[in-house]
C-alpha positions in Angstrom: 29.8 9.3 -22.3 32.9 7.4 -21.3 35.4 9.3 -19.1 38.9 8.5 -18.0 41.7 10.2 -16.0 45.0 11.3 -17.3 48.0 12.7 -15.4 49.6 16.0 -16.4 52.6 17.6 -14.7 52.7 21.3 -14.2 55.5 23.1 -12.3 56.6 19.9 -10.7 53.2 18.8 -9.6 51.1 16.1 -11.1 47.4 16.7 -11.7 44.8 14.1 -12.5 42.4 15.5 -15.0 39.3 13.8 -16.5 38.9 13.5 -20.2 36.1 12.3 -22.4 36.4 9.7 -25.2 37.8 12.3 -27.5 40.5 13.5 -25.1 38.8 16.8 -24.1 38.1 17.8 -20.5 34.3 17.6 -19.8 32.7 20.9 -19.0 31.2 19.6 -15.8 34.7 18.6 -14.6 35.9 22.1 -15.3 33.0 23.5 -13.3 33.6 21.1 -10.4 37.3 22.2 -10.4 36.3 25.8 -10.4 34.0 25.3 -7.4 36.7 23.3 -5.6 39.6 25.7 -6.1 38.2 28.9 -7.6 36.2 31.9 -6.2 32.8 33.1 -7.2 34.2 36.6 -7.2 36.0 35.6 -10.5 32.6 35.7 -12.2 32.4 39.5 -11.8 35.1 40.3 -14.3 37.1 38.9 -17.2 40.7 38.0 -16.9 43.2 38.9 -19.6 44.2 35.2 -19.9 41.4 33.3 -21.5 41.0 29.6 -22.2 38.4 27.9 -24.5 35.8 25.8 -22.8 36.5 22.9 -25.1 40.1 22.1 -24.3 42.5 19.3 -23.6 44.3 18.8 -20.3 47.6 20.1 -21.6 45.9 23.3 -22.7 44.1 24.0 -19.4 46.5 22.6 -16.8 47.7 26.0 -15.6 44.1 27.0 -15.0 43.4 23.6 -13.4 46.3 24.3 -11.0 45.0 27.8 -10.2 41.6 28.8 -11.5 42.4 32.4 -10.5 45.2 32.5 -13.0 42.8 33.1 -15.9 39.2 32.5 -17.1 37.5 29.8 -19.1 35.3 31.5 -21.7 31.6 31.0 -20.8 32.5 29.4 -17.4 34.0 31.9 -15.0 33.6 35.0 -17.1 31.0 37.7 -16.7 28.9 36.2 -19.5 29.0 32.8 -17.9 26.3 30.4 -19.2 27.0 28.0 -16.4 26.3 30.5 -13.6 23.7 32.6 -15.3 21.0 33.6 -12.7 19.4 36.4 -14.7 16.1 34.6 -14.6 16.0 34.3 -10.8 14.2 36.7 -8.6 15.5 38.0 -5.3 19.0 39.1 -4.3 19.5 36.3 -1.7 18.3 33.6 -4.1 20.5 34.8 -6.9 23.5 35.0 -4.6 23.0 31.4 -3.5 22.3 30.0 -7.0 25.3 31.9 -8.3 27.4 29.3 -6.5 25.7 26.4 -8.3 27.0 25.4 -11.7 24.3 24.1 -14.1 25.8 22.5 -17.1 23.4 21.9 -20.0 23.6 22.5 -23.8 20.0 23.8 -23.6 19.7 27.3 -22.1 15.9 26.8 -21.5 16.6 23.7 -19.6 19.2 25.5 -17.4 16.6 28.2 -16.6 13.9 25.5 -15.9 16.2 23.7 -13.4 17.1 27.0 -11.6 13.4 27.8 -11.4 12.7 24.4 -9.8 15.5 25.2 -7.2 13.9 28.6 -6.6 10.4 27.2 -5.9 11.5 24.1 -4.0 14.1 25.5 -1.6 14.6 28.7 0.4 17.6 30.9 -0.3 18.9 30.1 3.2 18.8 26.3 2.4 20.6 26.8 -0.9 23.2 29.1 0.8 24.0 26.3 3.3 24.1 23.7 0.5 26.6 25.8 -1.5 29.2 25.9 1.2 32.4 23.9 0.9 32.5 23.6 -2.9 28.7 23.6 -3.4 27.4 21.1 -6.0 27.1 20.9 -9.8 24.1 19.9 -11.8 24.6 18.4 -15.3 22.0 17.3 -17.8 22.5 14.4 -20.2 20.2 13.1 -23.0 19.7 9.8 -21.2 20.5 8.3 -17.8 19.7 4.7 -18.9 17.3 3.1 -16.5 16.9 6.2 -14.3 16.1 9.9 -14.6 19.1 11.0 -12.4 21.6 10.2 -9.8 23.7 11.9 -7.1 27.5 11.5 -6.7 28.1 12.4 -3.1 31.4 13.9 -1.9 33.9 11.0 -1.5 37.3 9.9 -2.6 37.7 11.1 -6.2 34.6 13.3 -6.0 35.7 16.6 -4.3 32.5 18.5 -5.5 29.2 16.6 -5.5 27.7 16.1 -8.9 24.0 15.7 -9.8 23.3 14.2 -13.2 19.8 14.7 -14.5 18.2 13.4 -17.7 16.9 16.2 -19.9 13.3 17.1 -19.3 13.1 15.3 -16.0 10.2 16.6 -14.0 10.6 18.7 -10.9 10.1 15.6 -8.7 13.2 14.1 -10.2 15.3 17.2 -9.9 14.3 17.9 -6.3 14.9 14.3 -5.4 18.6 14.5 -6.3 19.1 17.9 -4.6 17.4 16.6 -1.4 20.1 13.9 -1.4 22.7 16.7 -1.2 20.7 18.7 1.4 20.6 15.6 3.6 24.4 15.7 3.9 24.3 19.1 5.7 25.6 19.1 9.2 22.5 21.0 10.4 20.3 18.0 9.5 19.4 15.6 12.3 17.7 12.2 12.7 15.8 10.9 9.7 16.3 14.2 7.8 20.1 13.6 7.7 21.7 11.2 5.2 21.7 7.5 6.2 25.3 7.1 4.8 28.2 7.5 7.3 29.2 11.0 6.7 31.9 13.3 8.1 31.1 16.9 9.2 32.2 18.3 5.8 29.7 16.2 3.9 32.4 13.7 2.8 31.4 10.0 2.8 33.1 8.2 5.6 34.6 5.5 3.4 36.3 3.6 6.2 33.1 3.2 8.1 31.1 2.3 5.0 33.7 -0.3 3.9 33.4 -2.0 7.3 29.7 -2.5 6.9 28.1 -5.8 5.9 26.1 -5.9 2.7 23.0 -6.2 4.7 23.7 -3.0 6.5 24.6 -1.2 3.3 21.3 -2.3 1.8 19.5 -1.0 4.9 21.2 2.4 4.5 20.2 2.7 0.8 16.6 1.7 1.6 16.4 4.4 4.4 18.2 7.0 2.3 15.9 6.7 -0.7 12.7 6.4 1.2 13.3 9.5 3.3 14.5 11.4 0.3 11.3 10.5 -1.6 9.2 11.6 1.4 10.9 15.0 1.7 10.7 15.4 -2.1 6.9 14.7 -2.0 6.6 17.5 0.6 8.5 20.0 -1.5 7.0 19.4 -5.0 3.6 19.8 -6.7 1.8 16.7 -7.8 3.9 15.0 -10.4 2.5 13.3 -13.5 4.5 10.2 -12.7 5.5 9.4 -9.1 8.9 8.1 -8.1 9.5 4.6 -9.3 10.3 3.6 -5.7 6.5 3.6 -5.1 6.4 0.4 -7.1 8.4 -1.2 -4.2 5.6 -0.4 -1.7 4.2 -3.9 -0.8 0.6 -4.6 -1.7 -0.2 -1.1 -2.8 -1.0 0.6 -6.1 1.9 3.0 -6.7 -0.2 6.0 -7.8 -2.6 5.7 -4.8 0.3 5.3 -2.4 1.9 8.5 -3.8 -1.3 10.5 -3.5 -1.8 9.3 0.0 1.8 10.4 0.9 1.2 13.8 -0.5 -1.6 14.2 2.0 0.4 12.7 4.9 3.4 15.0 4.3 1.0 18.0 4.1 -0.8 17.0 7.3 -4.1 16.9 5.4 -6.9 14.3 5.4 -7.6 12.5 2.2 -10.9 14.4 2.0 -8.9 17.6 1.1 -8.7 18.1 -2.7 -5.3 17.4 -4.0 -5.0 20.8 -5.7 -5.2 22.5 -2.2 -2.0 20.8 -1.1 0.7 23.5 -1.2 4.4 22.5 -1.6 6.6 23.2 1.4 10.2 24.3 1.7 12.7 25.4 4.3 12.1 24.6 8.0 8.5 23.6 7.3 9.5 20.9 4.8 12.2 19.6 7.1 9.8 19.5 10.1 7.3 17.6 8.0 9.9 15.0 7.2 10.9 14.7 10.9 7.3 14.3 12.1 5.5 12.5 9.2 7.9 10.7 6.9 7.8 7.5 8.9 4.0 7.4 8.5 4.2 7.4 4.7 3.7 4.5 2.4 7.2 5.1 0.9 8.7 4.4 4.4 7.5 0.8 3.9 9.0 0.4 0.5 11.3 -2.5 -0.1 13.6 -0.5 -2.4 16.2 -3.2 -3.0 13.7 -6.0 -3.4 14.6 -8.4 -6.2 11.0 -8.8 -7.1 10.1 -7.9 -10.7 8.8 -4.3 -11.1 5.1 -3.8 -11.3 3.6 -3.0 -14.7 3.1 0.6 -13.7 6.8 1.2 -13.4 8.3 3.4 -16.1 11.7 4.6 -16.8 10.7 8.2 -16.5 9.7 7.9 -12.8 12.6 5.9 -11.5 15.0 7.6 -9.2 18.5 6.9 -8.0 
């Protein structure tokens, strides 16, 4: 869907508000704005001033200026479909996930995504990741040649956005969330994002702009490889491994993936695959610190211009 930005003036101040091809404000943009300027406490009651979720900038500009001035029906109301965590177990996990907006037209898909977050990350990890605006997950019917992508915090993106193709497997969902987790200030070494990043998770655009194309390519290669390795540690065996495994030189992609599952779990290949238990929290981070550089994916030439192997499929590509 094509989006653009229009300027709307309210009480002497100009606001830049995204609109879709029909002139309506996309729901994910409303959610990002709420997480940037609103308060999760607003989800506990309904305001007397209510706005429709499908709206144009002129209709919503007062809320955009101050999300506390009213509520958007179904967004920051008690019956919010975006912040519904009723399917999640555990008080701490519900509290953390309540700060993550999941935008999808399919309620079952929303619940599935939240369940993946619950099983792949600890409540403490999600609590850390939901600070400073948190992040938003949005599903779309198609991502073109990928199953998802992560828009990190940068100029023009105040709240990170993860876009996931509908029905993407857990591996694809976790991959994009790991990208966000890697921007946390607590991360160190190879577990922290390879992109130049400020302490609040914002991309250091000045430092990035000064880099040569060769250095930028190196950063992308490291970022994707280490993200894949951590994702492998956190997820059960996927029916289709990340498409980046097709970039591992002189290796069959599936075999390389299966080997990496054993490496990240610290198990010999003689151990049956079904005995490998997904990791999360400090254990997953420690495995990445200690084992990721020994994986096949660490040798992947991700930005190689060589044609993709025949095994590569759209479903298992990652961005």
